[in-house]
C-alpha positions as CSV (number, residue, x, y, z in Angstrom):
1,X,49.0,37.5,-128.3
2,X,50.4,34.1,-127.8
3,X,51.9,34.5,-124.3
4,X,48.5,35.9,-123.3
5,X,47.2,32.7,-124.6
6,X,49.8,30.5,-123.5
7,X,49.3,32.0,-119.5
8,X,45.2,31.7,-119.6
9,X,45.7,28.0,-120.7
10,X,47.9,27.3,-117.9
11,X,45.7,29.0,-115.5
12,X,43.1,27.2,-116.5
13,X,45.2,24.0,-116.4
14,X,46.3,24.5,-112.6
15,X,42.2,25.3,-112.0
16,X,41.4,22.3,-113.4
17,X,44.6,20.3,-111.8
18,X,43.2,21.4,-108.3
19,X,39.7,20.9,-108.3
20,X,40.5,17.5,-109.3
21,X,42.8,16.8,-106.7
22,X,40.4,18.9,-104.4
23,X,37.7,16.3,-105.1
24,X,40.0,12.9,-105.1
25,X,39.3,13.0,-101.4
26,X,35.7,12.6,-101.5
27,X,32.7,11.1,-103.4
28,X,31.8,12.6,-106.1
29,X,28.0,13.4,-107.1
30,X,27.6,9.9,-109.2
31,X,29.1,8.4,-106.7
32,X,26.4,9.5,-104.0
33,X,23.6,7.6,-105.8
34,X,20.9,8.0,-103.1
35,X,20.8,11.8,-103.3
36,X,18.3,11.8,-106.2
37,X,16.0,10.1,-104.1
38,X,14.5,12.9,-101.5
39,X,12.0,12.2,-98.2
40,X,8.5,12.3,-99.6
41,X,6.9,14.4,-97.1
42,X,3.3,12.7,-96.8
43,X,3.4,11.8,-93.1
44,X,0.6,9.0,-94.0
45,X,3.7,7.5,-96.1
46,X,6.7,8.0,-93.9
47,X,5.5,8.9,-90.6
48,X,8.2,11.2,-90.5
49,X,7.9,13.4,-87.0
50,X,9.2,16.6,-88.7
51,X,6.7,16.8,-91.1
52,X,3.9,16.3,-88.3
53,X,3.5,12.8,-87.7
54,X,2.8,13.2,-84.0
55,X,0.9,9.3,-83.5
56,X,3.2,6.5,-83.7
57,X,2.4,3.7,-86.3
58,X,-0.1,1.3,-85.3
59,X,2.5,-1.5,-84.7
60,X,4.9,0.8,-82.8
61,X,4.6,-1.1,-79.6
62,X,5.4,-4.0,-81.1
63,X,8.7,-2.5,-82.8
64,X,9.4,-0.7,-79.5
65,X,9.1,-3.7,-77.1
66,X,11.3,-6.1,-79.8
67,X,13.9,-3.7,-80.5
68,X,14.7,-3.4,-76.6
69,X,14.9,-6.7,-76.3
70,X,17.4,-7.3,-79.2
71,X,19.2,-4.4,-77.9
72,X,20.2,-6.3,-74.5
73,X,20.7,-8.8,-76.5
74,X,23.6,-7.1,-78.1
75,X,25.0,-5.5,-74.8
76,X,25.4,-9.0,-73.6
77,X,27.3,-9.9,-76.6
78,X,29.6,-6.8,-75.9
79,X,29.7,-6.6,-72.6
80,X,31.5,-10.3,-72.6
81,X,35.1,-8.1,-71.8
82,X,36.7,-6.2,-69.5
83,X,36.7,-3.0,-70.3
84,X,34.1,0.1,-70.3
85,X,32.5,0.8,-73.7
86,X,29.1,2.5,-74.6
87,X,27.4,2.1,-78.0
88,X,24.1,2.8,-79.8
89,X,21.5,-0.1,-79.8
90,X,19.0,2.1,-82.1
91,X,21.8,2.9,-84.4
92,X,22.0,-0.8,-85.1
93,X,18.3,-1.6,-85.6
94,X,18.1,1.4,-87.9
95,X,20.7,-0.4,-90.0
96,X,19.0,-3.5,-90.0
97,X,15.8,-2.3,-90.7
98,X,16.7,-0.6,-93.7
99,X,18.9,-4.1,-95.0
100,X,15.3,-6.0,-94.5
101,X,14.4,-4.0,-97.5
102,X,17.2,-5.4,-99.8
103,X,16.9,-8.9,-98.3
104,X,15.8,-12.2,-99.6
105,X,12.3,-13.2,-98.1
106,X,14.2,-15.9,-95.2
107,X,16.6,-13.3,-94.2
108,X,13.6,-10.8,-94.1
109,X,11.9,-12.9,-91.5
110,X,15.0,-13.5,-89.5
111,X,15.3,-9.5,-89.2
112,X,11.8,-9.5,-88.4
113,X,11.8,-11.8,-85.7
114,X,15.1,-10.1,-84.1
115,X,13.4,-6.4,-84.1
116,X,10.1,-6.8,-84.9
117,X,8.3,-9.5,-83.0
118,X,8.4,-11.8,-85.9
119,X,5.2,-10.2,-87.2
120,X,6.2,-7.1,-89.0
121,X,6.7,-6.9,-92.4
122,X,9.4,-4.7,-93.7
123,X,7.2,-2.0,-94.7
124,X,5.8,-2.0,-90.9
125,X,9.4,-1.7,-89.9
126,X,10.5,1.1,-92.1
127,X,7.3,3.6,-90.7
128,X,8.9,2.5,-87.1
129,X,12.0,3.3,-88.0
130,X,11.0,6.5,-89.4
131,X,9.1,8.0,-86.6
132,X,11.6,6.6,-83.9
133,X,14.7,8.7,-85.8
134,X,12.8,11.6,-86.9
135,X,11.2,12.0,-83.3
136,X,14.4,11.7,-81.9
137,X,16.2,14.1,-84.2
138,X,13.4,16.6,-84.6
139,X,12.5,17.5,-80.9
140,X,16.4,18.4,-80.1
141,X,16.1,21.0,-83.1
142,X,13.0,22.8,-81.4
143,X,14.3,25.5,-79.2
144,X,17.5,25.0,-76.5
145,X,20.8,25.6,-77.3
146,X,22.5,24.3,-80.4
147,X,24.5,21.6,-78.8
148,X,21.8,19.8,-77.0
149,X,21.1,17.2,-79.9
150,X,20.3,13.8,-80.4
151,X,21.7,12.7,-84.2
152,X,21.0,9.1,-85.6
153,X,23.3,8.9,-88.8
154,X,24.5,5.9,-90.9
155,X,25.3,5.0,-94.6
156,X,25.8,2.1,-97.4
157,X,28.8,1.2,-99.2
158,X,28.3,-0.8,-102.4
159,X,30.7,-1.8,-104.6
160,X,30.1,-0.5,-108.6
161,X,29.6,-4.1,-109.9
162,X,26.6,-4.0,-107.9
163,X,23.4,-2.4,-109.4
164,X,21.1,-0.4,-107.0
165,X,17.3,-0.9,-107.3
166,X,15.8,2.9,-107.5
167,X,12.5,1.3,-105.1
168,X,15.4,1.0,-102.5
169,X,17.1,4.0,-102.6
170,X,13.4,5.6,-102.7
171,X,13.4,3.6,-99.3
172,X,16.5,5.0,-97.7
173,X,15.4,8.4,-98.6
174,X,11.9,8.0,-97.4
175,X,12.4,6.6,-94.2
176,X,16.1,6.6,-92.9
177,X,17.9,9.6,-94.7
178,X,20.9,7.6,-95.3
179,X,23.8,8.0,-97.7
180,X,24.1,5.4,-100.4
181,X,27.5,5.1,-102.2
182,X,28.3,3.2,-105.3
183,X,31.7,3.0,-105.9
184,X,34.9,0.7,-106.7
185,X,35.5,-0.2,-103.3
186,X,39.4,-1.2,-104.4
187,X,39.8,1.8,-106.4
188,X,42.8,4.0,-106.1
189,X,41.4,7.0,-103.8
190,X,38.8,4.5,-102.2
191,X,40.5,4.3,-98.8
192,X,40.9,8.6,-98.8
193,X,37.3,8.6,-99.9
194,X,36.0,7.2,-96.7
195,X,38.2,8.8,-94.3
196,X,37.1,12.0,-95.8
197,X,33.3,10.9,-95.1
198,X,34.3,9.4,-91.7
199,X,36.1,12.3,-90.8
200,X,32.2,13.8,-89.8
201,X,31.6,11.4,-87.4
202,X,35.0,11.2,-85.6
203,X,38.4,12.2,-86.0
204,X,40.7,9.3,-87.6
205,X,38.0,6.6,-88.1
206,X,38.7,4.1,-90.5
207,X,37.4,1.4,-92.2
208,X,39.3,-0.5,-94.3
209,X,37.5,-3.0,-97.4
210,X,39.2,-5.6,-98.9
211,X,38.8,-6.7,-102.1
212,X,36.2,-9.1,-101.8
213,X,34.0,-6.7,-100.0
214,X,31.1,-5.6,-102.5
215,X,28.4,-4.1,-99.1
216,X,29.0,-2.7,-95.9
217,X,27.1,-0.1,-93.4
218,X,27.9,1.8,-90.8
219,X,26.3,3.9,-88.1
220,X,27.0,6.6,-85.8
221,X,25.2,8.7,-83.3
222,X,25.7,12.0,-81.3
223,X,24.0,13.0,-78.1
224,X,24.5,15.8,-76.2
225,X,22.0,17.0,-73.1
226,X,22.1,18.9,-69.9
227,X,20.5,17.7,-67.0
228,X,17.1,18.3,-66.1
229,X,17.7,19.4,-62.5
230,X,21.3,20.8,-62.3
231,X,23.7,19.8,-59.6
232,X,25.3,22.8,-57.2
233,X,29.1,22.9,-56.1
234,X,27.9,21.5,-53.0
235,X,26.4,18.3,-55.0
236,X,29.9,17.4,-56.0
237,X,32.4,15.1,-53.9
238,X,35.5,13.7,-54.6
239,X,35.5,9.3,-53.6
240,X,37.0,6.3,-54.6
241,X,35.7,4.2,-57.2
242,X,36.0,0.3,-57.2
243,X,36.8,-0.7,-60.8
244,X,37.1,-4.1,-62.0
245,X,40.7,-3.0,-62.6
246,X,41.6,-1.5,-59.1
247,X,40.5,1.7,-57.3
248,X,40.5,4.8,-59.1
249,X,40.0,8.9,-57.7
250,X,36.6,9.9,-59.2
251,X,34.4,12.8,-59.1
252,X,30.9,12.3,-57.7
253,X,27.5,13.8,-57.9
254,X,25.0,13.4,-55.7
255,X,20.8,14.3,-56.2
256,X,17.8,13.0,-55.0
257,X,16.8,10.3,-57.6
258,X,13.4,7.9,-58.3
259,X,15.4,4.7,-57.5
260,X,14.6,1.5,-58.9
261,X,14.9,-2.3,-57.5
262,X,14.5,-5.9,-58.5
263,X,14.9,-9.2,-56.4
264,X,18.4,-8.9,-58.0
265,X,19.5,-5.1,-58.6
266,X,19.4,-1.4,-57.9
267,X,19.4,1.8,-59.9
268,X,17.9,5.3,-60.8
269,X,16.6,7.2,-63.3
270,X,17.7,10.6,-63.8
271,X,16.4,13.2,-66.8
272,X,18.1,15.0,-69.9
273,X,17.0,18.9,-70.3
274,X,16.1,19.5,-73.8
275,X,15.7,15.4,-75.4
276,X,12.8,12.8,-74.3
277,X,15.6,10.9,-72.8
278,X,16.4,9.0,-69.1
279,X,19.3,8.0,-67.8
280,X,19.5,4.9,-66.3
281,X,21.9,3.2,-64.2
282,X,21.7,-0.2,-62.6
283,X,23.7,-2.8,-60.8
284,X,23.2,-5.8,-59.3
285,X,23.1,-6.0,-55.3
286,X,26.1,-8.4,-55.4
287,X,29.1,-6.3,-56.8
288,X,30.9,-9.8,-57.2
289,X,28.0,-11.2,-59.9
290,X,28.5,-8.4,-62.0
291,X,29.5,-10.0,-65.5
292,X,26.7,-12.6,-64.8
293,X,24.1,-9.8,-64.0
294,X,25.4,-8.0,-67.4
295,X,24.9,-11.9,-69.2
296,X,21.3,-11.8,-67.5
297,X,20.3,-8.5,-68.3
298,X,17.6,-8.4,-71.0
299,X,14.2,-6.9,-71.6
300,X,12.7,-8.7,-68.6
301,X,14.8,-7.6,-65.9
302,X,14.9,-3.9,-67.8
303,X,11.3,-3.8,-67.7
304,X,10.8,-5.1,-64.1
305,X,13.4,-2.4,-63.0
306,X,11.6,0.8,-64.9
307,X,8.1,-0.6,-63.7
308,X,9.2,-0.2,-60.3
309,X,9.7,3.5,-60.5
310,X,7.7,5.2,-58.2
311,X,7.8,9.0,-58.6
312,X,6.6,9.9,-55.1
313,X,9.6,8.4,-53.9
314,X,13.4,9.5,-54.1
315,X,16.4,8.2,-52.5
316,X,19.9,9.8,-52.5
317,X,21.5,9.2,-55.6
318,X,25.6,9.2,-55.7
319,X,27.3,8.6,-59.3
320,X,30.6,8.9,-60.7
321,X,31.4,11.5,-63.3
322,X,33.1,9.2,-66.4
323,X,34.1,9.3,-69.9
324,X,34.4,6.6,-72.3
325,X,36.3,8.2,-74.8
326,X,35.9,7.2,-79.2
327,X,38.6,5.1,-80.2
328,X,38.6,6.6,-83.9
329,X,38.2,2.6,-84.8
330,X,34.5,2.0,-86.6
331,X,33.5,-1.1,-84.7
332,X,32.2,-4.6,-86.5
333,X,29.0,-5.5,-85.6
334,X,28.6,-8.6,-87.2
335,X,29.1,-10.9,-84.0
336,X,26.5,-9.5,-82.0
337,X,23.9,-9.1,-84.6
338,X,24.2,-12.8,-84.8
339,X,24.0,-13.2,-81.4
340,X,21.0,-11.0,-81.2
341,X,19.3,-13.2,-83.8
342,X,20.0,-12.3,-87.4
343,X,22.6,-14.7,-88.0
344,X,21.0,-15.1,-92.3
345,X,21.7,-11.2,-92.8
346,X,25.6,-12.5,-93.2
347,X,25.0,-15.7,-95.4
348,X,26.2,-14.8,-98.9
349,X,25.1,-13.1,-102.1
350,X,21.7,-14.6,-101.5
351,X,20.8,-12.6,-98.6
352,X,20.4,-9.4,-100.2
353,X,18.6,-10.9,-103.4
354,X,16.1,-7.7,-103.7
355,X,18.8,-5.0,-103.7
356,X,19.1,-5.6,-107.6
357,X,17.6,-6.7,-110.9
358,X,20.7,-7.9,-112.5
359,X,23.3,-8.5,-110.0
360,X,23.6,-9.3,-106.1
361,X,25.8,-8.8,-103.4
362,X,26.9,-10.1,-99.9
363,X,26.7,-8.1,-97.3
364,X,30.8,-7.9,-95.3
365,X,30.2,-6.5,-92.2
366,X,27.7,-3.5,-90.6
367,X,30.0,-1.1,-88.7
368,X,29.6,1.2,-85.8
369,X,31.8,4.3,-85.1
370,X,31.7,4.2,-81.2
371,X,30.0,7.1,-79.7
372,X,31.5,9.2,-77.2
373,X,29.8,9.4,-73.5
374,X,30.7,11.7,-71.1
375,X,28.7,12.0,-67.6
376,X,29.8,15.2,-65.9
377,X,27.6,17.3,-63.8
378,X,26.3,19.4,-66.6
379,X,24.8,16.6,-68.4
380,X,25.6,13.8,-71.1
381,X,28.4,15.0,-73.8
382,X,27.8,18.7,-72.5
383,X,29.6,21.5,-74.5
384,X,28.4,23.8,-72.0
385,X,28.8,24.3,-68.1
386,X,26.0,24.7,-66.0
387,X,25.3,24.1,-62.3
388,X,22.2,25.1,-60.0
389,X,23.1,27.9,-57.4
390,X,22.3,25.8,-54.3
391,X,21.7,22.6,-53.6
392,X,18.6,21.0,-53.9
393,X,19.3,18.0,-51.8
394,X,17.3,16.6,-49.1
395,X,17.8,13.6,-46.4
396,X,16.2,10.4,-47.7
397,X,15.8,6.8,-46.5
398,X,17.8,5.3,-48.8
399,X,21.5,6.0,-50.9
400,X,22.1,4.3,-53.8
401,X,25.8,4.6,-54.6
402,X,27.2,3.8,-57.6
403,X,30.9,3.2,-56.8
404,X,31.4,-0.3,-58.4
405,X,30.8,-1.5,-62.0
406,X,27.1,-0.8,-63.1
407,X,25.7,-0.6,-66.9
408,X,24.2,2.8,-67.9
409,X,21.2,3.3,-70.5
410,X,20.1,6.6,-72.2
411,X,16.1,5.7,-72.9
412,X,13.6,7.4,-75.1
413,X,10.9,7.8,-72.6
414,X,8.3,7.0,-75.2
415,X,9.0,3.9,-76.6
416,X,11.7,3.3,-73.6
417,X,13.8,2.0,-76.6
418,X,17.6,2.3,-75.5
419,X,19.6,4.7,-77.9
420,X,22.8,4.5,-76.4
421,X,23.9,2.0,-73.6
422,X,27.4,0.2,-72.1
423,X,29.2,-0.4,-69.0
424,X,31.2,1.5,-66.8
425,X,34.0,-0.7,-65.1
């Protein structure tokens, strides 16, 4: 009897030990403090597309225009290097809007100026972001292949010395759907918990908080879709891309697309099959002026390009297949965000004075897990190969060939807000 009892206790201890070991790598239920605050499904409150809010809020145009302008400021700041890269400006906008709900009045004013034209309140930013994010994600879930999707995710990590208002958590749940974790950022298992969570976004992605960090946010995006008009075998040829680091052999794709033109640039538009997105490629007429073109690529230039579109006229577009791999690192965004006009957000503990009644926290950093971007004959980050049986290309009066560095943007068809953008060199 004693032996049986001893074995039973030993087995129980073994199970408890294994359970403890298994949970040490992940966040506990008590540490995920956002879990108790699900979304209110009243569309008059949240403007959530998946709940039936098919019309945007009244302030949506002001938000979309200002957020697009801010997005291009981010591109100008991040594009000063010599490498190809991709990022999701929409994800950064969502992070900023969420943080406005925790910010002091002067910081809210800065954020509203950066992404809301200076006139929108946090409540207006919340409903605009809710409509935009939920529409992007909901449309991709309605029919089509399982891999065709848009996902704009994010999280906040707060040290356990900082209290968080329930009203803030409720706002995050209602409008953003982000996870909020409160735990010892410098604890024994802190790094493994964070690494385990980030593995959902990308392999080997890491953020290392310092002992002085109190609060950080991170965003991650995933976009996968096919082309509305597919390429046939005869539309695929080999050629040379004259990149910033020299010539390299590439596969080029030929199709008939709508041309875009301004006094200093040319571009094309190509539509995705499932999601309400259009791919825009743009390059300066003078290839030697590319770096200057990136610095000056603002909302006025993008609007001029998009307004030049004439759906009745097609050009022969020749674009390269290319891939920008995820680096695995979560990229700090504070430098670009400050350049974009929201510098006050990183001004110390007083900047997030509305987060808590009893304590205050300084924003240490905003991060983004760099998105994967693969343009192929099958689509954007396509998981399935697809092609047309025969070519639909016809002869046109104009050929636009992207065999030199260019800017690429995946833009929401309704708001013209860039969801993903970058530079291929």
